[in-house]
N, C-alpha and C positions, 0 to 999 in steps of 0.2 A: 503493499498498501504505500502511495507515496503519499507527501507531504508537504512538498515544496517551503521547507523550512531549510533553513543551514545549519550545518553542524557544528558546532563553537568544541573542537573537544568532542567529548560522548557525550553533551546536551545538544537536543534540538533548540533552537532559538530562530523567530523571525518579528526582528525589532525593527527594519526596514521600513520606508514609508513606501519604498517603489514594488511594481511588480512586474510580470511577463509572463508569457507562456509561449512555449516552443511549436515545433508548428511539425505537421506532417504534408511531405512535401506528396507523396504520391496521391491524398489524397484532396490535398489543396485546403486544408481545413486545418486552424487552430486545435491544437490537443490540451484536454480538458483541464490538467492539474495547473493551478497556477503557482509562480515560485515568486517567493519574496526577496530582495536582493539584501544585500547583506549591506548595515549599517558603517560607520565608524567605529562605532563602539564594538562593537561584535568583530570586525576585523582587530582592531586591537586587544580584543580581548584573548582572540585565536592565536597572537601571536605572544602575547603573554604566556596563556598554558603551553606552547612551542616552546616558551624560553625555558621555563620551567621544567619540563616534560626531557630535555636536550639536557639537563643535569643528571638525568638519570640515565637515560637511553644510551650516553654513550659509552656508559661503563658494562653493560647490559652484553653477555656473552655474546659470541658469534654463532653460536650454539640456540642459543633461546630466540637469537634475530631469523634465525634459520627456520626456527619453529612457527615463529609472527608470519613469515613470508608463505610459507608452505598451508598455515592456516588459511589464512587470507584469499588464496587459491582456493581451497574447498568452501569458504562462506561462498564465494563468488558464484562456484558451480551450483552451490546450495539455494542461490536464489531461484533458480531456476526458470519458466518459461517466462515470468514475469519479465526476467532482465532480458530474456531474446525479442517481446512482444513491443516492450517499451524502446528496447533499441530501434526495431524497422520503424515503431509510429515516429521516432524524430528523426530519422537519416533520410528514408526513402530508400534504404540498402535493400535486398533480399534477405531473409532467414536465414538462409547458406553463411551469407558474409558474415552473418551475426555470428553463428557461431563456430564462425571460421577465427573468427576476433577474439569470441571467449576463452576457446582454447590456446590461440598464442598469447593469451594477456595471462594467464595461466600458467603456460608455459615458462614465461618472463618469470616472472615470481618464483617460481619452483628454481629457474637456472640460479637466480640469485639465492638463494638459501643454500643451492650446491656449491657454489663459488664459498659461500662464508664457512660453511663445515669444513672444506679444506684451509680456507685461511691467509694462500701465501698473498693475495690480493692486497694486505699490507704494504709489501714490500718493506721486508724488514733489514734490512744494511747494518754491520756492527763492524767497527775499527774499532779491537782491543788496546789498550794502552803499553807503550812504550817508554817506561819511566827512565832506563839507562841509553837513549838514542841519544845520539851526538849530532849536531850540536848540542839540540834541545831534545827535549823531553817529548813525547807524544802522551797526547789524553786521549782516553778512550771515549769514542762519539759511536753515537747507535741512535739510528734513525727508522722514524714509519709514517705512513699517513694515516693522519686522523680526521675525523670529521669535522666539518665547518660549522654546524649549529642548523637553523630551521630554515628552509627553501621552500620558495614560494613555485607551485609548478601549475602551469597552466593547458585547462587542455585543449588539442586540438580539434579543429570542425570532421574532418576527415576522418580519423579512426576512432569512434568514440569508447571505445575499451582499451584498444592498444597503445593509444597515447594519449591518454588521459586520465581520469579519475586515479586509477589504480596500474596505467602503462609503464614505459620503459623510467619514465625521468621518477614516478614516485619507488617503484620499485625499488630502482638504484640507490636512493635516494637512501628511504627508510634499511636499507642493507648496508650502507655505508654510517649508520647508527645517526642519521640528523631526523629530526621531526618534517611534516611537509604539510603545509595548507595550500590545498589547491583550491584554484578559482576556477573554477567551472564553467564549458563552454557553456553556451544560452539556448545553443542549438539543440543540446542534448541533455537539459539539468536533469531531467529523472533518470535518464540512464545514470546517471553520476551520482545522483541519492542514492541511489539501489548501490553501486558500488561501495559509495562512501560507508554505508549503512554497513554492508559486508564486513570492512576493514575495520571497521570498530566494533564489530564484533570481536571478531578475530583478535583484536588489542584486549579487548575484555580479557576473553579465554586464554590468553597468553600470560597476563598480568603486565601488561605494558602499563607505561603509565600515563594518565588524562593530557589528554594534548598532543601526542605523539601524531594523531592525524586531527583535520579540520576539512572542512568542502565547505566555499563560500560559494554563493548564489551572485547571479550579475547579467542586465543585459548591455549595458554599456560598458565603456572604459575604464571609469573612475572607481573600484573598487580593485581591479587591476593595478593602477596608477598608487594607491591608497596602498597596497599591502609592498609593491615593492620601494617605495619611499619611506616602510617601517623601518626606525634603526635596529628591530630583531629580527630581520629576515637577512639571513647570509649568502643565500645567493639565487640564481634565477633558473626553472626551465620551460622554456618556449618551441612549441612548434605552430610554425602560422603563416603568416604572408609575412615579407620585406619590410613593407610600413610598422605592421605590431611589433615584428620583433627586435627594429631600429629604434621604435617609439622605447622599449621597456626598457634598451642599452643605453638611451642616454638619458633616460632617468636615473640607472643605476649611479653611472658616471657622476654622475650630478649631486650623489647623496654625500655628506658630511664625510662618510665613509663609504665610498664607491667600491660596491659587488660585483662578480661575476654572472653574466646572462649568458647562458649556454642557449642558444637557439637558434633553431635549425629551419629553414626558411626558405626562401626561393631558389628553383632550377629548372632547367628546360634539356637538362640531361641529352648530350649532344650523341649523335649515331653517325659514322665513319660507314658507309659502305665501298667498300674496295672492289677491283675489279673482278678479284676470284670469287666474289661473292655471289654476284651477275651473272656471272656463266656458268656457275655450277651451283646455286641454290635460290635464283632472282626472285622465280615464282615462291618459293618457298618463303623466303623472307618478307616479302609483299604481304601476303599473307599474315606471317607472324606480326609484322608492326601494325598493318589494319585492326588485330586484336590488342595491341598492347595500347596504341592510343585509344581507345574506346572502351579498356577496363574499367571499369567502374566508374562510369562517364568522366574518363579522364582526372579523376579526382583523386590522383597517386602523387606526392612530392619527385618519384621516379618516375613520371609520363614524362614518355619520350618526346617532347616538344621542338625539336630539331635533327634534320636528317641531312647529310651532306657525302657528297659522293663528286668524280670527274664526270663531267658535262662529254656527252656522245650517247652513241646508241643505245647503248647494253642501259643506260642509267633512265634514258628516257624511258623504256620500254618496262624498267622498276620503277617508275615514280607510275605511270599510266596503268600497271596492275596494282598498283597501291591505292590508288583511287576506288579503283572498280572493288577493290577486297572492300575497303569501306563504306562505300555505298549498299554493301549488302546486308550490313552490320544492324541490326535493331538498336536505335537507342536505349539509353537508361536515363532512370529518371536520378536528378542532381539532388545536393543535399536540404538545400533550403531555397526560397526564389531570390534573394537576394545574391548565391553564388549564382545561379540562374541567371539574374539579369547581368549582372559581373560578369559570367563566362561571355554571353554574348557582346557587350559593350566592346568586352576584351579582342575578341575575335573578326570582329567588324573593324576595328581600330586597325589592327595586324593587315587585313585584307585590304585594307584601301590606301594603303603604302605603293608608294608606284612603284610598279616593276612586278609586283606580284598577281599570279595567277592563278586560277584554281584548279587543283588538282581530282578533286573528290570532294563532293559534298549531299550530306544527305538533306533532301528539302523538302519532306513527306511532312503532311501537317501532324501532330504530337500533340500529346495530352500534355496541363502545364505543367512545369518544370523538367520538363524531359529535356536535354541535350542533342541539337543538331551536331554531330559529328564534320569537320571539316579539316581538308590540306589544301595550303598554298603550296606555290613554287618560285623561286626568284634567283637570278642571277649573284654569283658570288660577291661581284664587286658591289653591285646595289646593299645587297645584305651589309655587308663589312660599309658601307657609307652609311646605312641609318640605326643608330643604335634602336628605333621604336621596333624593329623587326627581331631584336634578340632577349625582349621580355619575353615571361612566362605569360603565360594564359592558360587560369588554373581550371583544363574540361578538356572534352574532345579533341584538341588541336594541335597543327602540327605546321611547322616550315621546312619544306627541302629547298636546298640550296646546292645550284648546280655549278661547282665550281670550274674553272675554268682550265689549271694544270694543279700538279700538287704543291706547286708555289703557293698558289692564292689559298688553298684549303689550307695549309700551313700559318699564312697570316691571318683567315679568320682563326683559327685554333687560338693562336696568341693574345688575339684580341677580345676573348670570350671572358664572364665573371666568371668565378668557381660555381665550379656545379657538383652536386652532389654524388652523379654518376658518369660515365663515359663509356661507350661501346665500339667497339670496332668487331664488323663482319668482314670475315675472307677466310683466307687457310694459312697455314702455320708459316710455309715460304714467305708468304706474301708480306707477313711482318716484316722480314728483316729490310725487303725492300722499301717499306715505309717506316724505315726506325727513327728518322726526325719526326714523321706523324703520329709515332706512336710517344713519341716525347712529349709535344708540345702538348698531347691530350693530357699525356700522365700529373704534367703541370698544375693544370687546370681542374683537377677531379677528385674526390674523396675514394674511388672506388672504379675501377676499369674492367671492363666485363669484354669477353670476347665470345663472338657467337650466341649471342642470348638477347635475352630483352633486359630494358633497366626496370620494369614494375614487379614487383617482388623481391621483398626484404629481408633473407634469412637469417633469424635470432638465435648466432653463435658467436664464439667467443672472437673469432676472427673476420665479423665483419664492423664495417668501418663505414658508418653515416652518418656527415658530415662532410664537410670540402672548405674548398679556399672561399672567403667573403665575396658573395651573400648568399652562398648555399648555405653557410655557418658562420659565428660569430667568434668559433676559435675551431679552424680544422686539425690540433693535434687531438680533438676528442671526435668521439662518436656518441650517438644516441641510442643509438639499438647493442644489444649483447652486451656480454657481463662488463666486457672495461669501460662502459658507462659509469660502473661507481666511482671512478676517477673524479668524475666530474667533483665531484662533492665533500672533497677529502684533500689535507695541505699536510705535507711533508713535516714532520717536526724532532728535530736532535736531539738528543738530551746529551751532558758532555758531564762525565765521571760521578753517574746518580749510582748512587749505592742500587747493587743488583735487586734485593727483594721489593725495591720499591717503584722498578720499573715497569711498563706495561708487560706482557706476559709475552708480548712477543720478540721480544727483545731481552727477556732473562737469560743467564747461561747454558742453564736447562732443559730449555728450550720449550716448555712444560706443551707447548700447543703443537710440537712435532711439526714446525713451519719450514720450509725450504727456505733459507735465508744467505743474503749476500755476506759471506763473514773471512773477512781478511783478503777480499777479493775473489773468495771463492764460494761457488752457490752449494751447501748441504745443509743438511736437516741434522748434523751431527752438535750433541751439545759442546758447549765451551769449557 
């Protein structure tokens, strides 16, 4: 049962004066439940609770934190069909997508639990003392990662579960030892409330301190702004637009105590089609990429928004096949009327640019909020000269660039902004002759793919989901996979500290049996 209230720690609260409803884009009507926006007093109460909870939670054992994360996964599963139905009614996405995303969310939580149980993520490093070293003695210095403090997490529009209330940012922050306050996304506030209740049930069952988690509702930007500016918040996690991410980044930098904002933002995910791909599997790749462009109504951060190749008969044939395949695909419903409106405006703006020509377009009449997919083509020199064509269109839209030669292709890649992914289609032998192209692409992306599609992000330790700006605000980190935990921690060195008072990860007898760097050698031996 939805209440429409905020969770301030483990208590429901509705002190705010403003309210809003979520929207069912499939039915094109507002959903029934009314949600109360968090007041300034509720925001402050949530942060104060989180600050108090941090003092206890940072010292909770890794095994107990792992139990907490596993129990959250259990409780999300226990919400049952109500969660799936709410997700579908607030997103317009099909039930199969909801079930799959629920599984991914639970899997992420359990992956971080496994990471905690093993424990070596703290990067324990020990250099023992050398009192007789000449000309100066060497101190005993030991270093490890410690949690930052309360984290503000912003739910994303396009993943109501996996990148939202209990998504990767929340799971990784809780794993690191940080309390979390979620600014729930207004498009799926009901889904967020159900997940928040699951997190708090898990916290109660596992004895976590009150304030370890709060969930705040808001339909505008005011709650998020107040949360980021609150002195008790120590870092921010965000997935969304460049405009939204940069606004938070600037706010955080202007604080008396600036804090990091880990934002995953825009990306057009360039795809390079080499001649061998056209010769060997041109028709296959045309069909695959028509599907990738339209998957989920194009509402993936890794949607292939830019396809590049060398002008000629083979590439022209590929482009024609891509347009034909695109027009065969039945369109999907977008997340919200505002997103549908934004898509149509952006699509039209890019389509109106000088030199563009339509490759393929679905032009049949559709129900409200359904996206008509489209691909346009342009010459390489025209693309280079027009920054508007480099912009992301959030939806099933892509620009195909016909490059005059390898030199122009390389020039385009070198002038692209940072991207989450880059893809090369071809064969192994051809990669060597296009080495400079591969290098240019690698310099602009966080993940480089060979003979695949960018849509779909595997949750595993080796995944990198982040890239040079503006794909993310810090390309050294990922928002997907267990390495995401590093965002919410900082290294602290202990010099000449009494052994029994050190964190267990740094003590001589290695009670946690961690793999540690001891005097330059990785070992789990005792000292």
